[in-house]
gemmi code that builds the backbone of each chain (N, CA, C; Angstrom):
import gemmi

chains = {
    "A": [
        ("UNK", (76.202, 93.002, 160.791), (74.776, 93.304, 160.874), (73.958, 92.045, 160.617)),
        ("UNK", (73.175, 91.614, 161.582), (72.369, 90.407, 161.415), (71.116, 90.705, 160.623)),
        ("UNK", (70.637, 89.682, 159.927), (69.415, 89.826, 159.147), (68.226, 90.058, 160.071)),
        ("UNK", (67.225, 90.733, 159.543), (65.974, 90.903, 160.278), (65.253, 89.559, 160.326)),
        ("UNK", (64.439, 89.368, 161.369), (63.768, 88.088, 161.567), (62.326, 88.138, 161.080)),
        ("UNK", (62.020, 87.258, 160.161), (60.655, 87.109, 159.647), (60.237, 85.655, 159.800)),
        ("UNK", (58.917, 85.397, 159.918), (58.486, 83.990, 159.902), (58.745, 83.409, 158.530)),
        ("UNK", (59.083, 82.125, 158.488), (59.399, 81.501, 157.202), (58.184, 81.409, 156.292)),
        ("UNK", (57.023, 81.225, 156.898), (55.824, 81.074, 156.086), (54.585, 81.527, 156.845)),
        ("UNK", (53.616, 81.974, 156.086), (52.284, 82.289, 156.598), (51.299, 81.831, 155.535)),
        ("UNK", (50.075, 81.628, 155.940), (49.051, 81.242, 154.975), (47.709, 81.826, 155.386)),
        ("UNK", (46.828, 81.916, 154.412), (45.496, 82.426, 154.668), (44.577, 82.100, 153.503)),
        ("UNK", (43.313, 82.160, 153.758), (42.320, 81.873, 152.720), (41.942, 83.160, 152.006)),
        ("UNK", (41.456, 83.043, 150.808), (41.015, 84.249, 150.080), (40.020, 85.054, 150.907)),
        ("UNK", (40.235, 86.348, 150.924), (39.350, 87.239, 151.657), (39.815, 87.529, 153.073)),
        ("UNK", (40.651, 86.663, 153.598), (41.154, 86.866, 154.961), (42.276, 87.902, 154.982)),
        ("UNK", (42.711, 88.247, 156.196), (43.862, 89.131, 156.381), (44.993, 88.354, 157.032)),
        ("UNK", (46.201, 88.685, 156.654), (47.366, 88.085, 157.294), (48.342, 89.188, 157.665)),
        ("UNK", (49.166, 88.877, 158.643), (50.202, 89.821, 159.072), (51.545, 89.118, 159.120)),
        ("UNK", (52.557, 89.787, 158.611), (53.929, 89.275, 158.615), (54.772, 90.190, 159.487)),
        ("UNK", (55.447, 89.607, 160.441), (56.268, 90.398, 161.346), (57.712, 90.475, 160.853)),
        ("UNK", (58.396, 91.492, 161.333), (59.787, 91.731, 160.946), (60.485, 92.339, 162.168)),
        ("UNK", (61.378, 91.586, 162.771), (61.999, 92.036, 164.012), (63.481, 92.309, 163.823)),
        ("UNK", (63.885, 93.463, 164.294), (65.290, 93.845, 164.203), (65.804, 94.325, 165.538)),
        ("UNK", (66.612, 95.356, 165.493), (67.204, 95.907, 166.711), (67.066, 97.434, 166.713)),
        ("UNK", (67.573, 98.038, 167.748), (67.528, 99.500, 167.828), (68.475, 100.146, 166.818)),
        ("UNK", (69.372, 99.346, 166.226), (70.301, 99.875, 165.226), (69.721, 99.851, 163.824)),
        ("UNK", (68.581, 99.210, 163.682), (67.946, 99.201, 162.364), (66.469, 99.545, 162.502)),
        ("UNK", (65.599, 98.584, 162.568), (64.151, 98.858, 162.591), (63.781, 99.852, 163.697)),
        ("UNK", (64.274, 99.614, 164.887), (63.902, 100.455, 166.017), (64.374, 101.890, 165.910)),
        ("UNK", (65.417, 102.109, 165.168), (65.991, 103.441, 165.070), (65.850, 104.077, 163.702)),
        ("UNK", (65.020, 103.484, 162.854), (64.924, 103.968, 161.478), (63.474, 104.108, 161.038)),
        ("UNK", (63.200, 105.168, 160.301), (61.892, 105.299, 159.645), (61.951, 104.790, 158.218)),
        ("UNK", (63.148, 104.290, 157.822), (63.325, 103.800, 156.464), (63.169, 102.280, 156.434)),
        ("UNK", (61.968, 101.842, 156.806), (61.619, 100.425, 156.744), (60.767, 100.215, 155.497)),
        ("UNK", (61.105, 99.228, 154.711), (60.386, 98.984, 153.469), (60.058, 97.501, 153.317)),
        ("UNK", (59.096, 97.233, 152.457), (58.642, 95.864, 152.204), (58.637, 95.599, 150.705)),
        ("UNK", (58.974, 94.368, 150.339), (59.073, 93.970, 148.947), (58.334, 92.659, 148.717)),
        ("UNK", (57.741, 92.569, 147.564), (57.040, 91.350, 147.132), (57.826, 90.727, 145.992)),
        ("UNK", (58.080, 89.440, 146.110), (58.765, 88.750, 145.022), (57.933, 87.559, 144.584)),
        ("UNK", (57.366, 87.692, 143.404), (56.591, 86.604, 142.820), (57.509, 85.758, 141.949)),
        ("UNK", (57.152, 84.496, 141.729), (58.020, 83.609, 140.927), (58.334, 84.207, 139.568)),
        ("UNK", (59.610, 84.157, 139.218), (60.092, 84.613, 137.912), (59.849, 86.098, 137.666)),
        ("UNK", (59.678, 86.859, 138.718), (59.510, 88.300, 138.566), (60.529, 89.042, 139.423)),
        ("UNK", (60.817, 90.262, 139.045), (61.690, 91.090, 139.852), (60.980, 91.464, 141.148)),
        ("UNK", (61.706, 91.581, 142.244), (61.097, 92.074, 143.484), (60.429, 93.425, 143.234)),
        ("UNK", (59.338, 93.645, 143.936), (58.546, 94.866, 143.772), (58.411, 95.566, 145.104)),
        ("UNK", (58.675, 96.862, 145.132), (58.491, 97.671, 146.327), (57.001, 97.850, 146.585)),
        ("UNK", (56.521, 97.486, 147.769), (55.110, 97.652, 148.070), (54.854, 98.650, 149.199)),
        ("UNK", (55.827, 98.893, 150.046), (55.685, 99.893, 151.103), (57.062, 100.442, 151.441)),
        ("UNK", (57.128, 101.721, 151.752), (58.396, 102.305, 152.161), (58.170, 103.308, 153.276)),
        ("UNK", (59.249, 103.710, 153.921), (59.156, 104.658, 155.039), (58.087, 104.198, 156.022)),
        ("UNK", (58.182, 102.965, 156.390), (57.292, 102.248, 157.313), (55.939, 101.938, 156.698)),
        ("UNK", (55.222, 102.976, 156.225), (53.820, 102.718, 155.869), (53.339, 103.402, 154.600)),
        ("UNK", (54.239, 103.905, 153.783), (53.826, 104.611, 152.572), (53.784, 103.663, 151.373)),
        ("UNK", (52.660, 103.711, 150.688), (52.477, 102.891, 149.495), (52.890, 103.649, 148.245)),
        ("UNK", (53.737, 103.062, 147.411), (54.036, 103.697, 146.110), (52.771, 103.713, 145.256)),
        ("UNK", (52.768, 104.626, 144.309), (51.646, 104.710, 143.388), (51.430, 103.371, 142.694)),
        ("UNK", (50.184, 102.936, 142.632), (49.849, 101.707, 141.942), (49.768, 100.482, 142.818)),
        ("UNK", (50.225, 100.582, 144.054), (50.159, 99.444, 144.975), (48.791, 99.431, 145.651)),
        ("UNK", (48.214, 98.264, 145.718), (46.873, 98.120, 146.271), (46.795, 98.609, 147.719)),
        ("UNK", (45.665, 99.217, 148.058), (45.440, 99.672, 149.431), (45.223, 98.505, 150.382)),
        ("UNK", (45.164, 97.291, 149.852), (45.057, 96.107, 150.711), (46.370, 95.846, 151.464)),
        ("UNK", (47.431, 96.491, 151.020), (48.732, 96.349, 151.673), (48.938, 97.522, 152.635)),
        ("UNK", (49.238, 97.209, 153.879), (49.522, 98.249, 154.858), (50.619, 97.758, 155.793)),
        ("UNK", (51.253, 98.687, 156.481), (52.343, 98.308, 157.369), (52.450, 99.292, 158.512)),
        ("UNK", (53.134, 98.852, 159.559), (53.336, 99.704, 160.718), (54.624, 99.284, 161.413)),
        ("UNK", (54.978, 100.041, 162.440), (56.185, 99.741, 163.198), (55.959, 100.082, 164.659)),
        ("UNK", (56.506, 99.244, 165.520), (56.462, 99.517, 166.946), (57.744, 98.990, 167.569)),
        ("UNK", (58.494, 99.882, 168.162), (59.763, 99.471, 168.749), (60.694, 98.900, 167.696)),
        ("UNK", (61.241, 97.741, 167.976), (62.185, 97.111, 167.060), (61.520, 96.197, 166.036)),
        ("UNK", (60.190, 96.232, 165.978), (59.477, 95.356, 165.060), (58.587, 96.129, 164.109)),
        ("UNK", (58.495, 95.599, 162.901), (57.586, 96.145, 161.899), (56.656, 95.024, 161.468)),
        ("UNK", (55.555, 95.395, 160.854), (54.638, 94.371, 160.386), (53.954, 94.801, 159.103)),
        ("UNK", (53.701, 93.826, 158.267), (52.998, 94.007, 156.999), (51.669, 93.283, 157.108)),
        ("UNK", (50.597, 93.971, 156.756), (49.280, 93.351, 156.745), (48.722, 93.372, 155.332)),
        ("UNK", (48.230, 92.237, 154.900), (47.551, 92.138, 153.615), (46.110, 91.754, 153.916)),
        ("UNK", (45.192, 92.610, 153.530), (43.783, 92.337, 153.776), (43.111, 91.870, 152.486)),
        ("UNK", (41.982, 91.193, 152.643), (41.257, 90.707, 151.467), (42.139, 89.870, 150.568)),
        ("UNK", (42.793, 88.873, 151.158), (43.748, 88.049, 150.413), (43.211, 87.583, 149.066)),
        ("UNK", (44.092, 87.636, 148.089), (43.770, 87.141, 146.754), (44.831, 86.134, 146.331)),
        ("UNK", (44.488, 85.269, 145.400), (45.437, 84.264, 144.919), (46.706, 84.928, 144.389)),
        ("UNK", (46.556, 86.102, 143.794), (47.693, 86.806, 143.196), (48.677, 87.340, 144.237)),
        ("UNK", (48.268, 87.330, 145.507), (49.163, 87.796, 146.567), (50.185, 86.735, 146.954)),
        ("UNK", (50.000, 85.529, 146.475), (50.933, 84.446, 146.815), (52.312, 84.808, 146.282)),
        ("UNK", (53.270, 84.920, 147.204), (54.612, 85.404, 146.862), (55.489, 85.320, 148.101)),
        ("UNK", (56.739, 85.675, 147.916), (57.654, 85.863, 149.050), (57.687, 87.342, 149.389)),
        ("UNK", (57.684, 87.635, 150.678), (57.699, 89.020, 151.140), (58.930, 89.255, 152.006)),
        ("UNK", (59.584, 90.379, 151.764), (60.809, 90.719, 152.469), (60.689, 92.099, 153.099)),
        ("UNK", (61.167, 92.231, 154.319), (61.278, 93.548, 154.934), (62.737, 93.998, 154.837)),
        ("UNK", (62.928, 95.288, 154.947), (64.262, 95.859, 154.903), (64.294, 97.104, 155.764)),
        ("UNK", (65.438, 97.398, 156.308), (65.606, 98.622, 157.090), (66.979, 99.223, 156.827)),
        ("UNK", (67.003, 100.534, 156.749), (68.286, 101.211, 156.714), (68.841, 101.179, 158.135)),
        ("UNK", (70.136, 101.029, 158.252), (70.727, 100.903, 159.576), (71.378, 102.220, 160.020)),
        ("UNK", (71.761, 102.249, 161.264), (72.389, 103.453, 161.814), (73.746, 103.732, 161.159)),
        ("UNK", (74.323, 102.755, 160.514), (75.610, 102.945, 159.827), (75.434, 103.358, 158.373)),
        ("UNK", (74.181, 103.442, 157.932), (73.914, 103.881, 156.566), (73.804, 102.759, 155.556)),
        ("UNK", (73.894, 101.525, 156.047), (73.732, 100.368, 155.166), (72.269, 99.910, 155.223)),
        ("UNK", (71.979, 98.821, 154.556), (70.640, 98.243, 154.596), (70.720, 96.781, 155.026)),
        ("UNK", (69.709, 96.368, 155.755), (69.614, 94.974, 156.160), (68.229, 94.467, 155.779)),
        ("UNK", (68.170, 93.205, 155.395), (66.916, 92.605, 154.956), (66.520, 91.452, 155.879)),
        ("UNK", (65.252, 91.088, 155.771), (64.778, 89.899, 156.456), (65.001, 88.662, 155.606)),
        ("UNK", (64.782, 87.520, 156.210), (64.992, 86.272, 155.505), (63.886, 85.913, 154.532)),
        ("UNK", (62.803, 86.663, 154.593), (61.705, 86.413, 153.671), (60.622, 85.534, 154.267)),
        ("UNK", (59.394, 85.803, 153.886), (58.239, 85.021, 154.321), (57.452, 84.565, 153.106)),
        ("UNK", (57.232, 83.274, 153.019), (56.462, 82.731, 151.901), (54.985, 82.756, 152.269)),
        ("UNK", (54.203, 83.487, 151.504), (52.759, 83.564, 151.723), (52.059, 82.580, 150.796)),
        ("UNK", (51.288, 81.703, 151.393), (50.481, 80.759, 150.634), (49.020, 81.128, 150.785)),
        ("UNK", (48.342, 81.297, 149.672), (46.903, 81.554, 149.693), (46.203, 80.222, 149.469)),
        ("UNK", (45.497, 79.795, 150.493), (44.921, 78.451, 150.493), (43.761, 78.287, 149.518)),
    ],
    "B": [
        ("UNK", (58.685, 103.136, 132.128), (58.905, 102.209, 133.215), (60.375, 101.785, 133.230)),
        ("UNK", (61.028, 102.017, 134.355), (62.434, 101.648, 134.482), (62.565, 100.130, 134.531)),
        ("UNK", (63.483, 99.604, 133.753), (63.751, 98.168, 133.760), (65.236, 97.925, 133.943)),
        ("UNK", (65.560, 96.918, 134.726), (66.944, 96.563, 134.987), (67.155, 95.092, 134.606)),
        ("UNK", (68.284, 94.801, 133.984), (68.580, 93.438, 133.566), (70.024, 93.086, 133.897)),
        ("UNK", (70.182, 92.093, 134.748), (71.511, 91.633, 135.112), (72.052, 90.667, 134.060)),
        ("UNK", (73.356, 90.673, 133.878), (73.983, 89.725, 132.967), (75.389, 89.404, 133.451)),
        ("UNK", (75.871, 88.236, 133.026), (77.206, 87.807, 133.414), (77.282, 86.299, 133.456)),
        ("UNK", (78.451, 85.772, 133.772), (78.601, 84.310, 133.823), (77.843, 83.703, 134.984)),
        ("UNK", (77.262, 82.551, 134.745), (76.520, 81.878, 135.794), (77.385, 80.971, 136.645)),
        ("UNK", (78.614, 80.769, 136.223), (79.530, 79.888, 136.942), (80.899, 80.547, 137.034)),
        ("UNK", (81.415, 80.602, 138.237), (82.736, 81.200, 138.486), (83.531, 80.230, 139.352)),
        ("UNK", (84.808, 80.115, 139.069), (85.663, 79.206, 139.840), (86.127, 79.878, 141.140)),
        ("UNK", (86.305, 79.074, 142.172), (86.813, 79.624, 143.439), (88.125, 80.374, 143.226)),
        ("UNK", (88.290, 81.434, 143.979), (89.447, 82.327, 143.975), (89.435, 83.314, 142.804)),
        ("UNK", (88.560, 83.136, 141.845), (88.488, 84.064, 140.718), (87.601, 85.264, 141.066)),
        ("UNK", (87.452, 86.170, 140.093), (86.637, 87.369, 140.297), (85.304, 87.238, 139.570)),
        ("UNK", (84.255, 87.470, 140.302), (82.892, 87.475, 139.754), (82.634, 88.858, 139.176)),
        ("UNK", (82.176, 88.917, 137.927), (81.887, 90.205, 137.287), (80.491, 90.191, 136.696)),
        ("UNK", (79.683, 91.144, 137.108), (78.308, 91.249, 136.624), (78.032, 92.650, 136.100)),
        ("UNK", (77.078, 92.720, 135.185), (76.638, 93.985, 134.612), (75.134, 94.088, 134.737)),
        ("UNK", (74.659, 95.290, 134.930), (73.226, 95.562, 134.982), (72.922, 96.671, 133.984)),
        ("UNK", (72.059, 96.389, 133.035), (71.692, 97.370, 132.024), (70.353, 98.002, 132.379)),
        ("UNK", (70.339, 99.328, 132.354), (69.153, 100.085, 132.742), (68.457, 100.627, 131.498)),
        ("UNK", (67.170, 100.436, 131.415), (66.404, 100.977, 130.302), (65.125, 101.631, 130.814)),
        ("UNK", (64.561, 102.501, 129.994), (63.283, 103.103, 130.346), (63.361, 104.289, 131.284)),
        ("UNK", (64.552, 104.724, 131.583), (64.696, 105.849, 132.487), (66.135, 106.299, 132.561)),
        ("UNK", (66.347, 107.409, 133.207), (67.697, 107.951, 133.327), (68.524, 107.153, 134.326)),
        ("UNK", (69.792, 106.958, 133.995), (70.688, 106.302, 134.941), (71.459, 107.360, 135.742)),
        ("UNK", (71.661, 108.502, 135.123), (72.360, 109.569, 135.808), (71.484, 110.228, 136.857)),
        ("UNK", (72.119, 110.639, 137.933), (71.392, 111.341, 138.978), (70.787, 110.433, 140.030)),
        ("UNK", (70.933, 109.150, 139.856), (70.391, 108.184, 140.815), (71.518, 107.376, 141.455)),
        ("UNK", (71.160, 106.772, 142.588), (72.048, 105.820, 143.231), (71.574, 104.415, 142.858)),
        ("UNK", (72.545, 103.550, 142.597), (72.253, 102.190, 142.157), (72.968, 101.194, 143.064)),
        ("UNK", (72.288, 100.092, 143.322), (72.804, 99.116, 144.280), (72.877, 97.719, 143.700)),
        ("UNK", (73.690, 96.912, 144.351), (73.687, 95.472, 144.147), (73.277, 94.813, 145.463)),
        ("UNK", (72.458, 93.803, 145.336), (71.944, 93.035, 146.468), (72.028, 91.566, 146.070)),
        ("UNK", (72.301, 90.685, 147.020), (72.374, 89.274, 146.667), (71.613, 88.422, 147.677)),
        ("UNK", (71.277, 87.205, 147.275), (70.605, 86.272, 148.165), (71.191, 84.879, 147.981)),
        ("UNK", (72.013, 84.451, 148.924), (72.511, 83.066, 148.882), (71.352, 82.095, 149.062)),
        ("UNK", (71.475, 80.897, 148.557), (70.382, 79.920, 148.679), (69.966, 79.718, 150.130)),
        ("UNK", (68.676, 79.870, 150.385), (68.145, 79.634, 151.720), (68.473, 80.692, 152.747)),
        ("UNK", (69.046, 81.799, 152.302), (69.437, 82.845, 153.252), (68.754, 84.171, 152.940)),
        ("UNK", (68.991, 85.140, 153.774), (68.371, 86.459, 153.609), (69.028, 87.240, 152.477)),
        ("UNK", (68.303, 88.196, 151.978), (68.886, 89.153, 151.057), (70.002, 89.904, 151.773)),
        ("UNK", (71.048, 90.244, 151.034), (72.186, 90.954, 151.619), (72.546, 92.128, 150.718)),
        ("UNK", (72.501, 93.349, 151.287), (72.874, 94.531, 150.527), (74.394, 94.547, 150.358)),
        ("UNK", (74.857, 94.829, 149.136), (76.286, 94.765, 148.848), (76.921, 96.154, 148.791)),
        ("UNK", (76.337, 97.051, 148.001), (76.955, 98.363, 147.813), (76.035, 99.258, 146.999)),
        ("UNK", (76.355, 100.572, 146.999), (75.691, 101.464, 146.050), (76.705, 102.375, 145.391)),
        ("UNK", (76.288, 102.933, 144.248), (77.139, 103.839, 143.477), (76.276, 104.930, 142.870)),
        ("UNK", (76.867, 106.112, 142.707), (76.223, 107.238, 142.037), (77.121, 107.641, 140.878)),
        ("UNK", (76.525, 108.134, 139.805), (77.342, 108.478, 138.640), (78.294, 109.621, 138.943)),
        ("UNK", (78.069, 110.319, 140.035), (79.002, 111.374, 140.438), (80.257, 110.840, 141.081)),
        ("UNK", (80.298, 109.506, 141.280), (81.492, 108.883, 141.841), (81.351, 108.383, 143.256)),
        ("UNK", (80.282, 108.735, 143.911), (80.079, 108.309, 145.296), (79.779, 106.820, 145.373)),
        ("UNK", (80.444, 106.141, 146.290), (80.184, 104.721, 146.529), (80.100, 104.461, 148.030)),
        ("UNK", (79.428, 103.392, 148.379), (79.332, 102.976, 149.778), (79.159, 101.478, 149.790)),
        ("UNK", (79.961, 100.812, 150.615), (79.983, 99.362, 150.605), (79.531, 98.772, 151.930)),
        ("UNK", (78.942, 97.582, 151.865), (78.669, 96.805, 153.060), (80.038, 96.474, 153.687)),
        ("UNK", (80.245, 96.855, 154.943), (81.564, 96.625, 155.551), (82.023, 95.167, 155.491)),
        ("UNK", (81.076, 94.251, 155.518), (81.439, 92.833, 155.526), (81.989, 92.363, 154.182)),
        ("UNK", (81.785, 93.146, 153.140), (82.223, 92.751, 151.793), (83.196, 93.751, 151.180)),
        ("UNK", (83.393, 94.860, 151.839), (84.093, 95.994, 151.247), (85.461, 95.641, 150.657)),
        ("UNK", (86.193, 94.760, 151.319), (87.557, 94.464, 150.867), (87.593, 93.704, 149.546)),
        ("UNK", (86.475, 93.102, 149.158), (86.474, 92.265, 147.948), (85.579, 92.784, 146.834)),
        ("UNK", (84.867, 93.885, 147.071), (83.836, 94.326, 146.138), (84.205, 95.635, 145.460)),
        ("UNK", (83.881, 95.718, 144.165), (84.017, 96.961, 143.423), (82.716, 97.219, 142.688)),
        ("UNK", (82.204, 98.441, 142.792), (80.981, 98.817, 142.103), (81.253, 100.061, 141.277)),
        ("UNK", (80.669, 100.119, 140.094), (80.866, 101.280, 139.240), (79.664, 101.478, 138.343)),
        ("UNK", (79.584, 102.654, 137.732), (78.491, 102.958, 136.812), (79.056, 103.636, 135.582)),
        ("UNK", (78.535, 103.283, 134.413), (78.917, 103.880, 133.137), (77.651, 104.434, 132.507)),
        ("UNK", (77.457, 105.744, 132.634), (76.212, 106.326, 132.147), (76.116, 106.257, 130.622)),
        ("UNK", (77.235, 106.291, 129.918), (77.196, 106.238, 128.453), (76.677, 104.890, 127.956)),
        ("UNK", (76.950, 103.856, 128.707), (76.469, 102.509, 128.364), (75.181, 102.165, 129.100)),
        ("UNK", (74.766, 103.042, 130.003), (73.574, 102.804, 130.819), (73.733, 101.512, 131.622)),
        ("UNK", (74.910, 101.328, 132.167), (75.205, 100.100, 132.892), (75.858, 100.368, 134.231)),
        ("UNK", (75.541, 99.494, 135.195), (76.333, 99.459, 136.409), (76.983, 98.090, 136.496)),
        ("UNK", (78.089, 98.053, 137.211), (78.887, 96.834, 137.261), (79.218, 96.465, 138.693)),
        ("UNK", (79.452, 95.168, 138.875), (79.844, 94.645, 140.185), (80.991, 93.681, 139.999)),
        ("UNK", (81.988, 93.809, 140.825), (83.076, 92.845, 140.852), (83.248, 92.337, 142.276)),
        ("UNK", (83.366, 91.035, 142.420), (83.645, 90.419, 143.713), (84.863, 89.529, 143.526)),
        ("UNK", (85.931, 89.856, 144.213), (87.181, 89.113, 144.033), (87.305, 87.962, 145.021)),
        ("UNK", (88.215, 87.067, 144.707), (88.540, 85.928, 145.589), (87.294, 85.202, 146.066)),
        ("UNK", (86.458, 84.823, 145.130), (85.163, 84.228, 145.498), (85.332, 82.828, 146.078)),
        ("UNK", (84.392, 82.485, 146.932), (84.293, 81.146, 147.499), (82.855, 80.673, 147.314)),
        ("UNK", (82.591, 79.460, 147.760), (81.230, 78.923, 147.644), (80.220, 79.813, 148.361)),
        ("UNK", (80.670, 80.528, 149.373), (79.769, 81.415, 150.122), (79.269, 82.584, 149.284)),
        ("UNK", (79.895, 82.830, 148.147), (79.449, 83.904, 147.260), (78.417, 83.420, 146.247)),
        ("UNK", (78.099, 82.134, 146.279), (77.030, 81.605, 145.436), (75.713, 82.251, 145.859)),
        ("UNK", (75.028, 82.877, 144.903), (73.822, 83.633, 145.255), (73.112, 84.095, 143.987)),
        ("UNK", (71.884, 84.523, 144.165), (71.202, 85.290, 143.126), (71.574, 86.747, 143.373)),
        ("UNK", (72.089, 87.391, 142.351), (72.529, 88.777, 142.457), (71.514, 89.682, 141.756)),
        ("UNK", (71.086, 90.719, 142.469), (70.126, 91.687, 141.945), (70.774, 93.066, 141.850)),
        ("UNK", (70.390, 93.805, 140.819), (70.683, 95.235, 140.816), (69.377, 95.959, 141.098)),
        ("UNK", (69.479, 97.127, 141.696), (68.283, 97.865, 142.100), (68.595, 99.354, 142.148)),
        ("UNK", (67.548, 100.158, 141.962), (67.699, 101.613, 142.073), (67.266, 102.065, 143.456)),
        ("UNK", (68.007, 102.995, 144.011), (67.656, 103.541, 145.321), (66.754, 104.746, 145.178)),
        ("UNK", (65.729, 104.793, 146.027), (64.826, 105.925, 146.055), (65.076, 106.781, 147.278)),
        ("UNK", (64.639, 108.054, 147.178), (64.850, 109.018, 148.248), (63.589, 109.228, 149.086)),
        ("UNK", (63.798, 109.581, 150.317), (62.728, 110.048, 151.169), (63.285, 111.169, 152.036)),
        ("UNK", (62.646, 112.315, 151.958), (63.119, 113.483, 152.719), (64.591, 113.757, 152.447)),
        ("UNK", (64.973, 113.560, 151.190), (66.343, 113.848, 150.799), (67.366, 112.798, 151.161)),
        ("UNK", (66.922, 111.723, 151.778), (67.843, 110.654, 152.168), (67.530, 109.369, 151.414)),
        ("UNK", (68.558, 108.598, 151.115), (68.358, 107.308, 150.462), (67.579, 106.398, 151.388)),
        ("UNK", (66.516, 105.796, 150.846), (65.605, 105.079, 151.731), (65.284, 103.662, 151.285)),
        ("UNK", (64.848, 103.476, 150.056), (64.290, 102.203, 149.630), (64.753, 101.882, 148.213)),
        ("UNK", (64.469, 100.640, 147.813), (64.856, 100.169, 146.474), (63.595, 100.113, 145.627)),
        ("UNK", (63.459, 101.066, 144.684), (62.186, 101.174, 143.987), (62.099, 100.410, 142.671)),
        ("UNK", (63.206, 100.031, 142.092), (63.194, 99.182, 140.902), (64.295, 98.139, 141.033)),
        ("UNK", (63.950, 96.914, 140.661), (64.867, 95.794, 140.762), (64.955, 95.046, 139.433)),
        ("UNK", (66.079, 94.391, 139.229), (66.168, 93.423, 138.149), (65.607, 92.086, 138.609)),
        ("UNK", (65.507, 91.160, 137.686), (64.983, 89.825, 138.012), (65.997, 88.965, 138.742)),
        ("UNK", (67.256, 89.346, 138.663), (68.293, 88.610, 139.353), (68.984, 87.600, 138.456)),
        ("UNK", (70.215, 87.296, 138.800), (70.994, 86.312, 138.065), (71.673, 85.390, 139.074)),
        ("UNK", (71.536, 84.091, 138.848), (72.166, 83.126, 139.741), (73.627, 82.946, 139.345)),
        ("UNK", (74.499, 83.149, 140.299), (75.921, 82.909, 140.088), (76.361, 81.803, 141.046)),
        ("UNK", (76.927, 80.768, 140.490), (77.405, 79.635, 141.286), (78.924, 79.629, 141.288)),
        ("UNK", (79.500, 79.500, 142.463), (80.950, 79.383, 142.583), (81.285, 77.912, 142.776)),
        ("UNK", (81.959, 77.356, 141.791), (82.277, 75.922, 141.830), (83.464, 75.645, 140.924)),
        ("UNK", (84.283, 74.642, 141.309), (85.463, 74.340, 140.466), (85.058, 73.915, 139.060)),
    ],
}
model = gemmi.Model(1)
for chain_id, residues in chains.items():
    chain = gemmi.Chain(chain_id)
    for i, (resn, *xyz) in enumerate(residues, 1):
        res = gemmi.Residue()
        res.name, res.seqid = resn, gemmi.SeqId(i, " ")
        for name, pos in zip(("N", "CA", "C"), xyz):
            atom = gemmi.Atom()
            atom.name, atom.element = name, gemmi.Element(name[0])
            atom.pos, atom.b_iso = gemmi.Position(*pos), 0.0
            res.add_atom(atom)
        chain.add_residue(res)
    model.add_chain(chain)
structure = gemmi.Structure()
structure.add_model(model)
structure.setup_entities()
């Protein structure tokens, strides 16, 4: 199972919106509603920010949203804040019942 | 608030067995599925396996022959063993809890901070 494809880095200024793409195949993203996104800040445990494509866990800011189309998913962060600077990872459950992750995207808030 | 903490040796020699423990606090360990995930330097996260206290396990096929996962509810710990390690097993290893959606395992809702394990002579 190959890793999902994410851009290595994205950047944006405070207040702007950014989108991070996550591309897989019909055996994972394209065929699964179990797509999730994680935020990993320095020296912190990864944090679940979206699951089942677009559902936010309790306590996660509404500035985080996500969607899926075909074999690709995307994470959008609106109203960028300095605290959003982190690495972001997508994940999908696969048709074999395993999970595959993306390589991660480093978000820099300018 | 559920908290997970990985522990174990940070250095393992090639061909030996890597053994890690994850201690769960702040919530029940029984009744949940627990996973190990790793990230080699500069590479993607890689799901390794999951375990349930009822005995159910499921492994990443690419690692299945070398990996053992278990849970001890009395100690509130899950464990990971990776045998015959090579430099390719050098990674940050995370433990995580699996969450359900519509009755199916879906996402990882709590993670540990991770532990770096280096395989080197």
